[in-house]
C-alpha positions in Angstrom: 210.0 82.0 -24.8 210.5 83.2 -27.9 213.6 81.7 -30.0 214.7 83.3 -33.3 215.8 80.5 -35.6 217.7 80.3 -38.8 216.2 78.0 -41.1 219.1 75.5 -41.0 218.5 75.3 -38.2 214.5 74.6 -38.3 213.2 71.2 -37.3 211.2 70.8 -40.2 209.5 68.1 -39.2 207.7 70.5 -36.2 207.9 73.7 -37.7 205.1 72.1 -41.0 203.1 70.1 -38.9 202.9 73.8 -36.2 201.9 75.6 -40.0 199.7 71.8 -40.4 197.8 71.8 -38.1 197.9 75.1 -36.8 194.1 77.8 -35.7 195.6 79.8 -38.9 197.1 77.3 -41.4 197.9 79.0 -44.9 199.8 77.2 -47.1 202.3 80.2 -47.7 203.7 79.4 -44.8 205.1 75.5 -45.2 208.6 75.3 -45.2 208.4 74.4 -49.2 206.4 77.3 -50.7 208.8 79.8 -48.2 211.6 77.8 -49.8 210.9 78.4 -52.7 209.9 82.3 -53.1 211.4 83.8 -50.0 215.2 85.4 -50.9 216.1 84.4 -47.2 213.8 84.0 -44.0 214.0 82.0 -40.3 211.1 82.1 -38.1 210.4 83.4 -34.4 209.6 79.7 -32.8 207.7 79.8 -29.4 208.8 77.1 -26.4 208.4 73.1 -28.8 207.5 75.0 -31.3 203.7 76.2 -30.3 203.8 79.1 -32.4 206.2 80.1 -35.4 206.5 83.4 -37.3 208.4 83.1 -40.8 210.2 85.9 -41.9 211.4 86.6 -44.9 214.2 88.9 -45.1 216.7 90.6 -47.8 220.0 92.4 -46.9 220.6 95.7 -48.8 223.6 98.1 -47.4 224.4 95.3 -44.9 221.5 96.1 -43.4 218.6 93.2 -43.1 215.5 93.8 -43.7 212.4 91.6 -43.8 209.8 92.1 -47.1 207.0 90.9 -49.1 207.6 87.9 -51.8 206.2 88.3 -54.4 203.3 85.0 -54.7 203.0 85.2 -50.9 199.1 86.0 -49.7 199.2 86.0 -46.0 201.6 85.1 -43.3 201.9 86.5 -39.7 202.0 84.5 -36.8 200.8 80.1 -36.4 199.8 79.0 -33.1 198.4 75.8 -32.2 196.1 77.3 -29.8 194.6 80.5 -28.7 196.8 83.9 -28.0 196.3 86.2 -26.7 199.3 87.9 -27.0 201.2 89.0 -30.1 203.3 91.3 -27.5 206.0 88.6 -27.7 206.2 88.2 -31.0 206.5 92.1 -31.8 208.9 92.3 -29.7 211.4 89.8 -30.6 211.0 91.0 -34.4 212.2 94.3 -33.7 215.0 93.3 -32.0 216.5 91.5 -34.7 215.2 93.5 -37.1 215.1 97.9 -37.5 213.0 98.3 -41.0 209.9 95.0 -41.6 206.9 95.1 -44.2 204.9 92.0 -43.9 201.6 90.6 -44.0 199.7 89.2 -41.3 197.4 86.5 -41.7 193.0 87.0 -41.6 193.1 85.2 -38.5 195.5 87.4 -36.2 193.8 90.0 -36.3 195.1 92.5 -33.3 192.6 94.2 -31.4 194.8 96.7 -29.6 196.1 99.6 -32.0 199.3 99.6 -32.8 201.2 102.3 -34.5 202.7 99.9 -37.0 199.8 97.9 -38.2 197.5 99.5 -40.6 194.4 97.7 -42.0 194.0 95.1 -45.7 190.6 93.7 -46.8 190.3 91.2 -49.2 187.5 89.2 -50.4 186.1 86.2 -49.8 183.1 84.0 -50.8 180.7 81.7 -49.1 181.1 78.4 -51.3 179.3 75.9 -49.4 176.0 75.6 -50.5 174.4 74.6 -54.1 175.6 76.6 -57.4 172.4 78.0 -58.0 172.3 79.7 -54.7 176.3 80.6 -55.1 174.9 82.4 -58.0 171.6 84.6 -57.3 174.1 86.1 -55.5 176.3 87.8 -58.4 175.3 90.9 -59.2 173.4 91.8 -62.3 176.7 93.0 -64.7 178.0 89.5 -63.5 175.3 87.4 -64.8 175.3 89.5 -68.0 178.8 89.0 -68.2 178.5 85.0 -67.4 175.3 85.3 -71.1 178.3 87.5 -72.7 180.7 84.7 -72.0 178.3 81.5 -72.8 177.1 83.5 -76.3 180.5 84.2 -77.3 181.2 80.1 -77.4 183.9 80.4 -74.1 185.6 77.2 -73.3 187.1 76.5 -70.2 190.5 74.2 -70.2 192.2 73.1 -66.6 195.4 72.3 -66.4 196.9 74.2 -68.3 200.7 74.8 -69.2 202.0 77.2 -66.8 204.3 79.2 -69.3 200.4 80.3 -71.2 199.7 82.0 -68.3 202.4 83.6 -67.2 202.7 84.8 -70.5 199.5 86.2 -70.7 200.5 87.7 -67.3 204.3 89.4 -68.3 201.6 90.6 -71.6 199.1 91.7 -69.6 199.0 92.9 -66.0 203.0 92.5 -66.0 202.9 95.5 -67.9 201.7 98.3 -65.9 203.3 96.2 -62.9 207.0 96.7 -63.4 208.1 96.0 -59.9 208.2 92.4 -60.9 210.7 91.2 -62.8 211.9 88.2 -64.9 213.5 86.6 -61.5 209.9 86.9 -60.2 208.2 85.0 -63.0 211.0 82.0 -63.3 210.0 81.8 -59.3 206.4 81.6 -59.6 206.7 79.2 -62.3 208.2 76.2 -60.4 206.2 77.3 -57.5 203.2 76.5 -60.0 205.1 73.8 -61.0 205.9 72.6 -57.6 202.0 72.7 -56.7 200.4 71.4 -59.3 203.0 68.1 -58.4 201.7 68.1 -54.6 198.2 67.9 -55.9 197.3 72.0 -54.3 196.8 74.2 -57.5 195.4 73.9 -61.0 195.7 76.1 -63.4 192.1 76.9 -65.6 192.2 79.0 -68.8 189.7 80.4 -71.2 189.5 80.7 -73.8 187.9 82.4 -77.1 185.8 80.0 -80.2 189.5 81.2 -81.7 191.2 79.2 -79.9 192.8 81.8 -78.3 193.9 82.2 -74.6 191.7 85.4 -73.4 192.1 84.3 -69.5 193.7 82.2 -67.4 194.5 81.5 -63.3 196.2 79.4 -61.0 193.9 78.7 -57.8 195.9 76.8 -54.6 194.1 74.5 -53.0 194.4 74.0 -49.0 191.8 72.8 -46.4 188.7 74.2 -47.2 189.9 77.1 -49.6 190.3 78.0 -52.7 192.7 81.5 -53.3 192.9 82.6 -56.6 197.1 83.1 -56.1 197.9 85.1 -60.1 195.2 85.5 -62.8 194.4 87.8 -66.0 192.5 88.5 -68.2 194.2 89.0 -72.7 193.2 93.5 -72.3 192.9 93.1 -76.0 189.7 90.5 -75.9 187.9 90.9 -73.3 184.1 92.7 -74.1 182.0 89.0 -73.2 182.9 88.7 -70.0 186.2 86.5 -69.9 187.3 87.3 -66.2 184.0 86.8 -65.2 184.0 83.2 -66.8 187.4 82.4 -65.4 186.0 83.1 -62.5 182.1 82.0 -62.4 183.8 77.7 -63.5 186.2 78.2 -61.0 183.9 78.5 -57.9 181.2 75.2 -59.9 184.2 73.5 -60.4 185.2 74.4 -56.6 181.8 74.5 -54.7 180.3 71.3 -53.8 184.7 70.3 -52.0 185.5 73.9 -50.2 183.7 76.2 -48.1 185.4 79.5 -48.9 186.6 80.7 -52.4 189.1 83.7 -51.3 189.5 86.4 -54.2 193.1 87.5 -53.0 191.9 90.1 -51.9 192.4 94.3 -52.9 191.5 97.3 -50.6 191.7 98.7 -54.4 188.2 100.4 -53.6 187.9 99.6 -58.4 189.1 95.9 -58.2 187.0 95.1 -54.6 183.5 96.3 -55.8 184.4 94.0 -58.5 184.8 90.9 -56.3 182.5 91.6 -54.6 180.2 91.5 -57.3 179.7 87.8 -56.9 178.9 88.0 -53.5 181.6 87.7 -51.4 182.2 89.9 -47.8 185.4 91.6 -47.2 187.2 90.5 -44.9 190.5 92.5 -43.4 194.0 91.6 -42.3 196.2 93.8 -40.8 200.1 94.5 -42.4 203.5 95.2 -40.3 204.4 98.3 -41.3 207.6 99.7 -39.0 211.5 101.3 -39.7 213.4 101.9 -37.1 216.5 102.6 -39.1 218.8 105.8 -38.3 217.2 108.7 -40.9 220.0 108.7 -43.3 219.6 105.3 -44.3 215.8 105.5 -44.3 216.5 107.7 -47.7 217.6 104.5 -49.3 214.8 102.9 -48.7 214.8 99.4 -49.2 
């Protein structure tokens, strides 16, 4: 039986235990993570927390709708045992919300075609091998970037300040994504600091020989997977393989203790091709896009 449980009524111990021990375990679904990034969130619970589906939501014009928060790459359904039928979750979700946009996780692949499911892609690299073996899978242009970076005397710095990464992102990537507002950056700063305190996240920065920050990224650590949550380069200083050097140094740092390097993913061909040039492979996931609002309300898209 599926039950809709409000955040304040949630058994946090049982909920987080389900996320931790689930077949699909992802850091983004833990209660502390959602408390930071989501405006509001509730949960669909199967039986006694045998499976859960966290639901971030907002309200507009008096109507509640499910939305994808920034800084959250995967959600979906998390179960202690393999689920053969996701229908009960979807039926309950759509009975509660008439508008839903949410990412499932890569382990939630629904085989039966559904009109509300859209295929998306992310790129992952296996790093459970020697660094030299990983490096040999890089494409020629990535290897050239590494040589440029070494000749330019780029330096790696771990445990840099979150504020530096966020400012670099705002000044560069942020200029191309105006839908990210100041409130979202405050949330990101809080998230990074808490992840660092919990020892589940680290910052790597790249400086040039003039000691100018030219690239930086924040990496999440969960079980055997490393994920780039957010990263940026200085668009005016990226002629020496700065971003490639950033990713390469992270791979080198983590390859001995982790198995998968998740690039965070993109369905945009140019970005996906860049990630694939490190020897990564494409993995598909699905996104829920459902809108059953009355026509006159659809005009005011949330």
